[in-house]
SEMIKE-223647 format. One record per residue: x, y, z of N, C-alpha, C in turn; residue in one letter. Coordinates in pm, whole numbers, plus 50000, padded with zeros to 5 digits. Example, Ala and Ser with C-alpha at 12.3 -4.5 7.8 and 13.67 -1.06 7.14 Angstrom:
<sites>
513194943150780512304955050780513204967050780a;512854977550708513674989450714512905000350787s;
</sites>
This chain:
<sites>
855800851073901855860836473882854530830473923x;853860823673831852540818173858852500803073847x;853660796873831853670782473815853820775073946x;854570764073941854800755874058856260757174101x;856490755974231857830755274285858020741374341x;859000733974288859200720274334859740720074474x;859510708974545859970708074683861490707874688x;862150702074590863610702074589864140716374576x;863470724274490863880738274475863670745874604x;862540743274670862230750374794863220747174902x;863700734774906864620730675011866050734474979x;866390734974851867780737274814868040750974755x;866990758574729867150771274659867960781374734x;867960780474868868770789474948869840780975015x;871100783074979872180774675030872350775675180x;872640764275243872820764075388874020772575427x;875050772975343876200781275377875820795975382x;875020800475287874600814475288873740817375408x;872880807675444872000809875558872770810875687x;873930804975694874710804875815875680816475823x;875700824875721876740835075713876610845875818x;875420848075869875290858175974873970865275968x;873860875676049872610882876067872330892075947x;871070892375905870680901375797870120914475853x;870210916175984869740928576044868310927676089x;867840938276151866500938476207865490942976102x;865160934076010864200937075906862800936475965x;862080947175961860740947576018859730941575921x;858530938775972857540931975891856730941575804x;857130954275800856490963475705857560969875620x;857490967375490858440973375397857920987075357x;858620993675272858161006575225859171017475248x;860231014575322861241024775346861971028475217x;861921019275120862541022274991861481025474885x;860281028274931859211031474838858381019474798x;858831007574834858090995474800857030992774905x;855930987074865854860983474959854790968474980x;855790961174932855780946774948855940942975096x;855190933275138855270928275275856590920975296x;857300924375402858560917975436858440911175571x;858890898775578858890891275703860270885175723x;860740885575846862020879775882861780866375950x;862550856275912862490843075974863770840876052x;863700840176184864860838076269865070823076293x;866320818576283866650804576307868120803476343x;868470792576410869880789776437870560785376308x;871870787476295872580783876172872690768876153x;873110764976033873150750875996874060742576085x;875200748076126876110740176208875600738376349x;874590746276387873990745076520872700736976517x;871880739076415870600731976404870230730576257x;870760720276189870480718876046869010716776015x;868270710576106866840708576081866100721876076x;866400730676172865700743476178865980751876055x;867230752276010867560760875897866960755275768x;866800742375758866170736775638864680739875637x;864050739675753862640743575760862500758275722x;863390766775776863350780975744863580783375595x;864510776075536864790777475393863580773675309x;862970762675346861770757975276860650768275282x;860380773375401859300783075417859620796075345x;860860800875356861250813375291861120812375140x;861530801175083861430799574937859970800074893x;859090793674967857680793674928857030807274954x;857430814075061856910827475085857340837074975x;858580836274934859060844774824858340841574694x;858040828874674857350824874551855970831074540x;855280832574654853920838174648853920853474657x;855100859874676855170874274673855500881074803x;855860873374907856300879175034857820880075032x;858350891275073859800892875084860250886375214x;860620873775208861030866075326862540866075337x;863040869875454864480870675476864870862275597x;865820853675577866270845075685867370851875764x;867230851875894868180858075985868740847376077x;870010843776061870600833276144871370839276260x;871180833476377871860837876498872320825676576x;873360827276658873730816776750872550813376840x;872510801076889871340796476962870980805477080x;871990809577157871710817977273871130831377231x;871740837777130871230850577082869830849177023x;869590838176954868270835776897867210835577006x;867460827777111866430826377214866310838877300x;867370846477312867230859277381866310868677303x;866470869077171865620877677088864170873077090x;863980859877079862630854677067861940853677203x;862610847677300861970844677428862030856077528x;863110863677525863270874177625862740887677574x;863230891877455862790904877403861610904177308x;861250892377263860120890477171860270899177045x;861510900676998861800908876881861940899676760x;860820895376704860860886376589859550887576513x;859590882976389858370881176311857970866476315x;858890858276262858680843776255859970837076303x;859870826176375861070818676412860830803876388x;861910796576376861850781976368862610776376487x;861970767776563862610762176681861980748976719x;862430743676832861950730876881861360732777019x;860220726477043859570726977173860470720577278x;860440725877400861430722377500861330707977549x;860130702977572859980689677633860150678977526x;861120669977549861520660777444861100646377471x;859880644677515859290631377519857790633477524x;856990623377494855540625577503855170631577638x;854400642477634854160650277754852670651877779x;852370655577902850990657877941850440670077867x;849140669877832848570681277760848730694577833x;848920694277965849070706778039850340714277999x;851230707777925852420714777874852010726277782x;850820725577722850350736277635849860748377713x;849660746877844849130757977924850080769877919x;851330767877956852280779077954852580783477811x;852540774277717852940777277580851940786477510x;850660786477554849650793777477848660801877559x;848720801577692847730808877771848010823777768x;846950831877759847110846377748847630852777876x;847560845877991848060851678115849560854278110x;850240847678014851690849078005852140858677894x;851190865577830851530874177717852570884677754x;852470890277874853380901177913854690896277971x;854840883077990856050877678050857080873877944x;858340874077984859420869377898859750855077934x;860110847177834860480833377860859800824077763x;859830811277795859240801277706857730800877716x;857160808577809855710808877822855110818477719x;854290813077632853590820677528854480830877459x;855520826477391856390836077320855700842977204x;854530837977164853840843077046853020855677075x;852750858477204851840869477236850430866077193x;850100853377196848810848377147847750849577256x;846560854377221845470855677317844160851577252x;843520841677311842180837377269841400834677396x;840970845477460840440844877595839230835777610x;838360835777514837120828177526837170814477462x;838330811077407838450798077343839560789877403x;840800792777361841950785077407842130786377558x;842050798577611842220800377755841230791977834x;839990792277792838950784777864839220769877858x;839680764877744839960750577730841190746577811x;842190755477816843370752777897843000751778044x;842140760478090841710760178230840870747678257x;840010744178161839120732678181839900719678188x;840940717978105841700705478108842480704178238x;842740715278306843420714478436842480709278545x;841210712478532840250708578637839650694878614x;839420691278488838640679378455839440666578472x;838710655578489839290642278499838680633378393x;839360622478360838810612078274838340617078140x;837120612678099836580616077967836370631077952x;836010637778062835790652178054837090659378019x;838210654778075839480660978040839850657777896x;839620645477853839920641777715839150650577617x;837880653577649837080662277562837670676377558x;838100681377675838680694777680839980695377600x;840780684777609842040684477536841790683577386x;840770676077346840400675477204840010689177152x;839150696077227838730709477185839920718977180x;840830717477276842020726077279842860724077154x;843110711677118843930708977000843290714476873x;841980712976862841310718076743841420733276735x;841310739876849841440754576850842840758876810x;843850752276868845230755876836845540753276689x;845040742076637845290738876496844590748776404x;843420753376441842690762876358843340776676363x;843730781176483844220794876500845700796376470x;846470785476477847870785276436848740796176501x;848790797276633849820806076690851220800976657x;851310788176631852530781976581852110770576491x;852960767176397852680756076305853580744376341x;852990733476386853750721276412854240716076278x;855530712676270856100707276146856310692276159x;857130688076255857450673876267858050671176404x;857920658576446858550653676567859780645576527x;860990650776551862190643576509862480631776600x;863060621376543863540610176624864870614176687x;864980613976819866280616976880867320606676832x;868420611376778869460602676723870720604176808x;871210593076860872380593176947873330582176905x;874620585376898875650575276872876220570877007x;876230557777033876720552577160877640540677135x;878410537277238879180524877239878920518377374x;879020505077379878620498077499879720490777572x;881010493577538882080485977602882420491177741x;882040503477773882350509177904881110509977993x;879990514177930878740515178004877630508777921x;876770501477989875650494577924874340500577974x;873270497277903871960502077944871430513677862x;872110516577748871590526977660870240522477605x;869220530477625867880526477584867340535977479x;866250531777414865600540177315864700550777379x;864580550677511863780560777579864700571977625x;864970581177537865830592677566867110588377636x;868040582177565869270577277629870090588277694x;870100600277633870830611377693869820620677761x;869390616477876868480623977961868890621078104x;868320628078199868680625678338868390611178377x;867210606278342866870592378377867680582478293x;867950585978167868740577078083870150575178135x;870800586078177872170585178228872200578478365x;871180580878446871140574278577870850559378566x;870260555178455869950541178436871100532878383x;872230539278348873370531978293874010522978399x;874600512078351875380503078435876790502278378x;877760499678462879110497378412879140484078338x;879730484178219879820471978140880860462678202x;880710449578178881680439978229883040441978166x;884090440778245885450442478196886030428978154x;886770428978046887370416577998888890417777997x;889570407178037891040406378034891710417678110x;890970423178208891560433678289891880446178211x;891150448678100891490459978014891430473178089x;890320475178165890200487878235891230488978345x;891510477478408892420477978520893850481178478x;894260476778359895640479278319895800491978237x;894710499978228894840513078165894800512678014x;894310501677952894250501077807893000507877756x;893040512477633891880518377570891050507477505x;889910511577448888980501777393889590493677280x;890550499577209891140492077098892350483877140x;892610483477272893700475177321895010482477336x;895080494877291896330502377304896420508577441x;897620510377489897780516577619897960531577607x;898060538177721898300552477723897080560477685x;897280573177652896200582277621895800581177474x;894490582377449894000582777312894110597077262x;894320598977133894510612277076893280616376998x;892860628577022891730634176952892240643676846x;892180639376720892610648076611891480648976510x;890580658576534889420660076448889350674276399x;888140678376357887970691676299888200702776399x;888290699676528888560709976626889990714976615x;890850707276551892240711276537893040707876660x;894340705776641895200703076755895160688576795x;896190684276860896240670576911895950670877060x;894650671277093894260671077232894050656677274x;894210654177401894090640477449892910638777542x;892310627177534891270623177626891790610777699x;891730610977830892300600277909891610586977883x;892130576477942891580563177923890220561777989x;889580549977972888230547678022888130549678171x;889210546778244889250549478386890260560578411x;889930569178507890870579578542892080573778612x;893080581978629894300577278694894070572478835x;892970577078896892670572779032891760560579035x;891550554278919890700542478912889220545578905x;888850558278895887450562178890886830558578755x;885550554778756884820552178633884370565478573x;884790568078449884520580878385883590578778266x;882460585678268881560585778153881890597978071x;882240595777941882640606677854881620608777744x;881150621077734880150624677635880690636077550x;880200636977426880610647777336879360654877283x;879480667877263878350676077220878830686977126x;877910692377047878220703976964877670716777026x;877030715577140876420726977209877290730877328x;877920742577320878870746777423878210752877545x;876890754377546876230761677655876460755277791x;876590741977798876770735377926878150738177985x;879080743177906880410746677957880460760978010x;879360768477995879340782578031878240786278129x;877150778778132875990782978208875340770878274x;875090771978407874460761078483873250766278559x;872600776278497871400782278556870180774278511x;869500767278601868380758678558867160766378509x;867100779478535865940787178490866270796178371x;867450794678312867850803078198867240797678069x;866260804578017865530799777900866400798977776x;867320808577760868090809177636869230799177630x;869590793277744870690783577746870200769077751x;869050766877808868600753277831867790747777714x;868080735477678867230728277585866470717877666x;866950705677672866290695777756866670697377903x;867780703977930868200705878069868680693078135x;869330684378057869780671478111870700673078230x;871700681478219872720682278323872260690678441x;871490701178416870940708578529869940700078606x;869270690578536868350681478605869120671578694x;870380669078662871210660478746871870668578859x;872020681578839872580690178944871520693979047x;870280695879001869200700479088868090689879093x;867800685079211866720675479228865360682079214x;864390674479169862990678279171862280670279280x;861150675079324860390667579424859960654179366x;859570654179239859130641979172859790641479034x;859880629578979860580627578852859690619878756x;859680624178630858950616778527859800604878485x;859270592978503859950580678464859060573378366x;859250576078237858340570578137856970576878154x;855950568578171854590573478186854220575878332x;855150573578424854870575278566855590587578621x;855060592778730855730603078808856040596978943x;857340596078977857770588879097858380598679197x;858310595479327858930604079428860430605179404x;860980617079427862420618979408863010625779531x;863100639079532863580645879652862590644379767x;861340642279734860350639279838860150624179846x;859790619379963859500605079980858070601779945x;857240611879928855850609779890855050622579906x;853810622479853852920633879867851480629179874x;850620637479934849200634279948848360646379908x;847250643679838846290654179806845260655079917x;845000667079963843960669380063842720674779996x;841590673680064840340677980005840220692979986x;841080700680052841000715280041841920720879932x;842380712279841843230716979732844670718779772x;845130711279873846510712179921847240699079894x;848490700179854849360688579841850380689279955x;850410678980038851380678380147852530669480105x;853740674980110854940668280059855890665480174x;856360652880181857350648980283858710647780216x;859710654980269861040655080209861910643780262x;862840639480178863870630080221864950637580299x;865800629980363867000635680426867990638380314x;868280650980287869150654680176869970666880213x;871090668580142871960679980165872330686580033x;872540699680040873040706779925874510703379905x;875020706179787876410702679756877420709879844x;876990720779910877890727780001877760722780145x;876970712280165876850706280298875660710780379x;874980721480338873810726280412872620716680391x;871750715280492870600706280476869530712080383x;868870703480309867720707380228866500707380320x;865770718480323864630719680414863360723280337x;862250722180408860970726280351860970741080319x;861770748780395861890763080366862470765580229x;863410757080185863980758280050862910755579945x;862060745679971861010742279875860000753679864x;859560758779980858610769979979859210782079909x;860470784879937861160795979870861180793979719x;861470781879674861580779179531860310783079458x;859140778879509857890781879438857580796779439x;857870803579548857680818079551858650824879455x;859860819879447860910825579364860600823579216x;860090812079179859750809579039858630818878993x;857780822679086856690831879052857190846279040x;858190849979120858750863479114860180862979163x;861130863179069862540862079106863060874679176x;862260885279178862650897179256862150896179400x;861320886379428860730884479562860130897679612x;859370904179521858620916379551859510928379582x;860770927979540861640939479563861570949479447x;861010945379334860850954379220859380958079204x;859130968279126857760973079110856860962779045x;857410955478949856650944878881857350931578904x;856560920978910857120907578929857980903778809x;859020895978834859890890778728859860875578739x;858890869078673858790854578684859960847678616x;860210835278655861230827378589860850824978444x;861810825378351861490822778210861330807978176x;861430799378276861170785078257860290779978370x;859610768878345858800761778446857570769678492x;857140779878415856010787878460854700780278457x;854540771378359853320763578356853160755078481x;854250748978524854200740478643854100748678770x;854930759178780854910767078903853630774978918x;852950778078807851710785778817850590777878883x;850740764678890849740756378958849740759279108x;850910761979162851060763779307850770778379343x;849680780479413849260793979451850060799279568x;850440790479658851270794179772851940781679826x;853040783679899853790772479958854140776180101x;853990766280192854230768880334855010757280395x;856110760580464856870750380536856170747380667x;855720734980684855070730680808856120728180916x;857170721080876858350718980959859520717180864x;860680713480914861850712680828861710702380716x;860860692280735860750681380638859380680480572x;858510689980596857160689380540856770702980484x;856220702880364855780715380301854390713280244x;853570723680252852220723380196852160732480074x;851650727079965851510734579840850020736179811x;849560748479803848160751079769848020751079618x;847300741079564847170739779419845750742279370x;844810743079460843450745879419842790734279347x;841860737879258841030727879189841710723479059x;842700714679070843340708878952843330693878967x;843440686878855843430672278861844790666978906x;844850654078931846070648078986847250649078890x;847000647878759848100648578662848740662378665x;847940672778672848470686478675849190688978807x;848630683978918849280685579048850640678779050x;850730666978990852000659778987853020667078900x;852580673278790853490681178707854080692878785x;853300698378877853770709678955854920705879047x;855100693079075856190688579160857500687179084x;857460689178952858630686878869859290700078830x;859800707078930860600719178910861890717578990x;862990723878947864230722679023864130729879157x;864450722979264864420729179397865750736479420x;865650749179460866810757979471867130760779618x;868410762079651868800765479789868540780379817x;867720783079918867380796979949868610804979985x;869580798880054870750806480099871660810779984x;871440805279864872200809379746871380819079660x;870140815579628869350823079531868660835279590x;868510835979720867880847779781868700860279761x;869970858779729870850870279705870880874479558x;869990868879476870010871779332868720878579286x;868130886379374866840892679343866970906879291x;868180912279289868380926179247868260927679095x;867960939979047867920942378902869270939178839x;869240934878714870490930778648870430933878499x;871600933878438871730935778294872770925978242x;872790924178111873820916378044874590925877953x;875890925977966876710934877883876470931877736x;876170942177660875980940677517874600936077477x;873700934077575872340929577542871350938377617x;870440944177546869460953177606868140945877625x;867640945677749866370939377778865240949377756x;864110944577705862950953177687862150954677816x;862470946877918861790947778047862810945278156x;862490949678277863410947978389863560933178422x;864780929378456865040915478492865880915078619x;866190903078664866940901378790868220893578767x;869100894178867870350886678859870070871778847x;869010867178909868680852878905868460847978763x;867850856278680867530852278543868760852278454x;869690861678478870810863378385872120857278433x;872200852878560873450847378609873820834378539x;875110832078518875580819278465875570808478573x;875370812678698875310803278810876610795278822x;877720802678825879020795978840879080788678974x;879790777678977879880769079096878480765779148x;877660759179067876270756579105876170747979231x;875230751479317874980743979440873580737979431x;873520725179400872250718179398872260707279502x;871320697879488871300686279577871300673379497x;871500674379364871340663079275872440652779282x;872310641979203873250630679208874620633579148x;874790644879079876130648979037876380663079088x;877640666779102878000680179143879110685379052x;879150698579037880070705178947881510704378998x;882470702378905883880702078939884610713878876x;884620714378742885340725078673884880725678528x;885220736878462884860738378321885830747678252x;886010745478123886730754578034885720759177930x;885320771977930884280776577838884540772577694x;883480767377631883460763377491884330751177464x;884850744877569885680732977548885170720777625x;885010721877756884640709977832884110713877970x;883440704378033882960705878170883030692178237x;883330692278366883460679778442882560680278565x;881840669378586881030667578706881520654878776x;881120653278903881450641078975880230635979051x;880270623479084879200617079161879070623579298x;877860625979341877610631679473877500620379575x;878510618279659878510606779749877460607779860x;876890619679880875900621479986874460620279936x;874290617679807872940617279752872170605079801x;870850606379810870040595279861870090583079771x;870390584679641870540572979554871740564679597x;872830571279629874040564379673873800557279806x;873000563679892872750558180025871590548280027x;871050544879910869890535879905870180522679975x;869230518180054869370505280122870020506080258x;870500517980296871110519380428870040518580536x;870360512580648869450512080762868280502780740x;867240504380820866040495980813865200499980693x;864420490380638863570493580523862650505480550x;862200506880673861280517780704861960531480696x;863300531580704864030544280697864970544680578x;864670536880475865480536580352865560550580294x;866760556280275866890569880222866290571680083x;866140560680007865620561679870864320553879854x;863540553179959862270545679952861390551179839x;860830542179759859940546079650860620549279519x;861970549879518862700552479395862810539479315x;862570539679184862690527479104864040520679124x;864030507479122865200499579156866400502779069x;866200505578940867340507378850868120520178880x;867550529178961868260541478996869010540379129x;868720530179206869310529079340870800525979330x;871610532979408873050531279403873720538779289x;872980546479213873500553379096873940567579133x;874660574179041875030569878906876140559478906x;876260552378794877260541778782878650547278754x;878740560078724880050566178696880470574678817x;881780575878833882330584578938882530598778887x;882760599878758883000612978699882320613478563x;881810625378530881140627578403881830639178333x;882360636478213883050646778136882320648978005x;882050661677977881370665477853882320674477774x;882580670777651883540677977567882820683377444x;883160695577406882530702277291883280698577164x;882540694677062883110691176932882640701176827x;883340701476715883050711376612881850707876526x;881490695176520880400691076431879860677576475x;878700674076420878120660876446879060649776398x;879670651876281880570641776226881730639276320x;882320650176372883440648776465883000641776593x;881790644776640881290638476762881100623476742x;880540619676628880340605376599881680598276587x;882650604876523883970598776508884620596476645x;884440606076737885000604476871884420592276940x;883130589676921882510577776978883060565276911x;883150565476778883670553876707885110550776741x;885910560976770887320558976802887560555376948x;886470554677025886640551077165887030562577254x;886950574877204887290586577283886120591677364x;884920587077334883720591077405882750579377407x;881840579677504880860568977517879570571777442x;879260584577420878020587877349878030602577310x;877210605877211876970619777175875830624977263x;875920637777298874890643877382873850650877297x;874280660577218873340667977135872720658477034x;871450661177002870740652876905871380654776769x;872090644776720872840646076596871900646876477x;872340653776373871550655076253871590642476168x;870610640676080870550628475998871750626775906x;872440637675873873600636575785874730628475849x;874740627975983875800620776053875490605976070x;874250601876040873860587876061874710578175979x;874960580775850875800571275775877170569375836x;877690579675901879010578675964878970568476077x;877850567976149877730558276259877860544176205x;877260541676089877330528476029878730524475989x;879610534475968880990531375929881920529776049x;881400532476169882200530976290881860517576355x;882790508376355882510494676398882050493876543x;882550502476630882230501576772881130511076816x;880520518076722879440527276755878130521976698x;877050525176766875740521376713874770532976732x;873740532976650872740543576652871620539676748x;871260548776837870100547076924869090557776885x;867920553476844866860562876808865800562676916x;865450574176967864490574977076863090577577027x;862210579377123860810582377097860660597477085x;860130601976972860030616276947859090622977046x;859350635577078858480642777170858500657677146x;859690663377132859800677877115859670681776970x;858590688476935858310690976793858990703576742x;859450702876617859880714876546858630722376503x;858710735676514857560743776479858000757076423x;857080763476354857240777276308856390785876399x;857030795276471856300803876564856070817576504x;854890823276529854510836276472854320846476584x;854810858476564854640869176661853290875776640x;852300871576719850930876476702850760890776751x;851840896776803851780910876843851910920076721x;852340914776608852610922876490851690919076375x;851170929176308850420926776185851410923576072x;851050914775980849770907675967849730894376043x;850780891476120850830878576191849810877876303x;849210889176338848140889376437846840883776381x;846780882276249845580877276181845670862076167x;844770854476233844850839876223844670834576082x;843940841675997843760837275858845060838675781x;845830849175812847130850675748848070839575795x;848060836475925848900825675976848510812375914x;847230810275893846760797975830847280796875687x;847300808175616847820807975479849310804575479x;850070809975575851480806575586851650791675616x;850810786375703850910772175737850720763375615x;849910767875521849660759975401850840759975304x;851860768175333853070768275251854100758075298x;853830751275407854800741875465854460727675421x;855330721875341855160707975295855850698875397x;855090694675497855670687175608856200673575564x;855490666875476855940653775428857260654975355x;857400665475272858660667375199859800670375296x;859530678375399860560681675496861030669175570x;860100660575607860480648275677861370639675587x;861020638775460861800630475368863160636575337x;863170649475309864370655775255865230662775359x;864610669175459865380676275561865790667075675x;864870658175715865130649175827865570635175783x;865660633175651866030619975596865160608875651x;863900612075678862960602075726862970599875876x;863910606075948864000604276093863120614376166x;861840614376134860880623376197859480618976157x;858480624176227857090621576196856380634876175x;855760636976057855010649376037853770649476126x;853300661376161852160662176253851440675376238x;850180675276278849380687476286849230691876430x;849070682276521848830685376662850120685176743x;850260694176841851450693676928851470681677021x;850380674077027850330662177113850400649377031x;850920650276910850850639076816851550626476865x;852580627576952853250615476998852550609377118x;851420614877157850540608777258849210606177191x;849130595877105847940593977021846650592177098x;846740588477226845520586777304844800600177325x;845510611277304844900624377322844410630477191x;844840625077076844620631776947843380626176878x;842410634776844841230630076771841580626076629x;840780617676569841090612276436841190623176330x;840430634076344840470644576242841750652676246x;842560650976353843850657976361845020648476348x;844740635576335845810625676327846380625076185x;847700622876177848360621976047848300607675990x;847920598076070847940584076028847210582175896x;847920576475798847330573475669847170585575578x;847650597075618847510609175537848840612675471x;848750619975362849950624675294850210639475319x;849220646475375849380660675400848610664475524x;848780676975568848190681675692846660680775688x;846040675275793844580673975793843840687175815x;844530697675861843870710475890844140720675779x;845420723275753845820732475647846760725075552x;846180717875455847010709975364847980718675285x;849120712875255850090719775170849450723075036x;849660735374990849070739874864849980735574750x;849730723974700850550719074590850190704774557x;850940699374465850680685874419852020679174388x;852210667174439853440659874413854670666774469x;854510674174577855640680774640855980694374583x;855200699174485855470712274425854410722374469x;854870734274504853960744874547853140750074430x;851840750874446850950757174349850860771974387x;851640780074319851790794074358850470801574349x;849720799874241848480807374226847440803174330x;847370790174361846440785474464846830790974600x;848130791974626848600797574752848240812374761x;848410819674650848050833874652846570835874679x;845760826674631844320827874652843980826974801x;844760819274876844530818475020844760832075086x;845780839175043846050852375099844970862375055x;844490861074932843400869774888842160867374973x;841870854674999840700851275082840840856975223x;842090858675268842330864275402842290879575401x;842060885575283841900900075275843130907575227x;844080900675164845320907075120845340908174968x;846080918074918846140920674775847560919174724x;847670917374593848960916074525849120927474425x;850340932474413850640942874317850800937274178x;851130946274085851230942273945852330931873923x;853380932274001854490922973984854350910574074x;853180908374128852940896574210853420897974352x;853710910274397854160912274534852960913474627x;853010906174739851940907374836852100920674909x;851050928574910851120942174963850820942375112x;851460951575182851130953675322849670957775332x;849000953275438847570956175454847320971175449x;846360975175371846020989275360846650995875238x;847610988675172848230994575053847290993174934x;
</sites>
C-alpha cells in the first residue's frame, strides 16, 4: 500500500472491542520464526474499559505502523499487569501510558524519568532504559544546581534533547474530567478536584429544610437510595449522613486498585496516589504553585547543603508518636527497601527522583531531622520533602526478599515493594476502616491529626501553624467511602442520581454528554498536567536507535487524536513540560501550530502519507522487502 491512510481509518480500523479481548502473547520485536523477516513490534496498553484514551492512541499508532510495513500488534492487559510488565520487569517493546504527576510540575520531574542512573532499577524511574550520558544526564544535573536564568537555559536544552532523542513521544495533556454535585459538599474546584488538596478543601454544603437531619436523600425521598446500574444487583448506598449523623463523602471510581492495595510505594497500583496521600503525610505539600509546610512546621537551608526540618506534634494511626527517626528511616528506606540486607539495593519503585536528592538523613532529636541534599537549588530541595513519611516500626519488618504468586520478577525485590499494606498505618488526615476487594473501601477522619487540632492553644504553639487557612479543621467529612463502578457511564449516573458526590477516576470524554443529561451533576474540568505518551524500550533494537524512534514519532497525528480520541478535551504537545509554558521555548511550543514542531506528522489533512513515512525509515538505515514489509536490521 503506497497511498494515504485517513485519520478516521487509523483511529477506527482496529475495533476497541477486539483490542480489549485479551493478551496476544509475548510477541518479540524480531520476527522470522515463521521464515518472515518483517519487523514485529508489540504495543502494550490497558484495555478500553480501563483507559479508552490509551487504547485509541495504541490503535492509531498500530494502524499507521502496519501501513508503512511494520507488523504492529496490540497487547491489552489489566492496568496492574501492564505496569508490572513495563515498570517492574521492563518486558515490552512499546507502551502507551500516562505520566504519573497530574498537574503542572517542576522540570526536575524529568530527572527520575530519563536519567541513566536509574537504567538498572525497576519502577517509574527511567522505564525506557534510556541513556544519554553526555547530553540529557548533564542537563538534568545542571538544572538541579542552577538558579534563575541559568536553570531556565538548562531546562530549555533538556527539553530540546528529549524532543530530539524521543525516549518517549508526548502525545497530549488530557483535561481531567470529573462529574460532581454540590448539594452535600461544596468547594469543588478546577484545580484537580479529586486530589488530596482538592478533597481537603471541600466544605459541607448548607442544609435546607432539615433534609440531612431527617435522613432524606437529595431528591427528597426517605430511606436508602438504590443502586441499579451495570454492576448488576440492587445494592444500596446509605443516605447523605450515616446513621450516626456523620458526614459521609461518597465517591465512585472504575479503578478497583484502591480497594485492594494501600502501599504508597507500589508503582503498579498507584496513579495519582490521592488516597495514599491522605493516609500518609509528607513533610511538605504542593498547594498550587507553592510548597507549604505539612508534617513539618518549617525547614531551613544551611550553607553546607543541609536542610534542617522541624516536625509537628503528630501520631501514627496506631497511636505511636511520629519522630525524626521515622523521617530519617523513610529516606534511607526509599533508597534501599532491603536496608542493606540483600546483596544489591532494592530502591522504591516510586519517588526516586525526590528521594535521590537526599544523600543522607540524621535525627538530631525526636522533633528535628537533618537532610543532606548537597548542591541543589531550592525548588529541587523542596521537592525532596514531598515523599510519604513511613512508620519505622511497621516498615522495618518488610525488608526481606519477596515474591508475588503467579508473577516472576526479573530482579530480586522485597516485601515492602510487593505488600498490599493491609491495615495501613499512616499519620494522615484520614485512616483506613475496611474494604471489600473490587467493590468498596471506607476511610474515616483522623481526630488526632494536626488539621483537626488547628487553633488549639496559643498562636505560638498552634499545631497547624503555616498550613493554609482552607485546610484548617479539615477534612469536612467524617467518613469517606469509595465504591467501584463498572463504567464511566455508570459512575456518572450514580452522581446524577444522588448516590455519590463525585467520580474519582478521570472519566473518558464519551461520558461527558451523560453529565449534561443529569440535572444535579456538573462537569468540572481541571488543568492538564499528566501527559499521555508512547514509551519505547531503548534496551531493544531497533528501538535503541533514536532515528528509528523519531520515525515512529512522525506516525502519530496528535491533532487528530485530540479531536477524535479525546473529543477535544486535551492539548497536543511536543514537550513534557507543555503545561508550564514559562519553561517551554518557542520552537517547542504548540501554540498556533497544527502539527508537532519537532517531528511533524507525515501526512496531509489528517491522512498518513505512507511513502513519505517509509522514506523516514529508509533515511534511518532500514530497508523494505518486495511486499512493502519493513525488514529487521541486517536482513
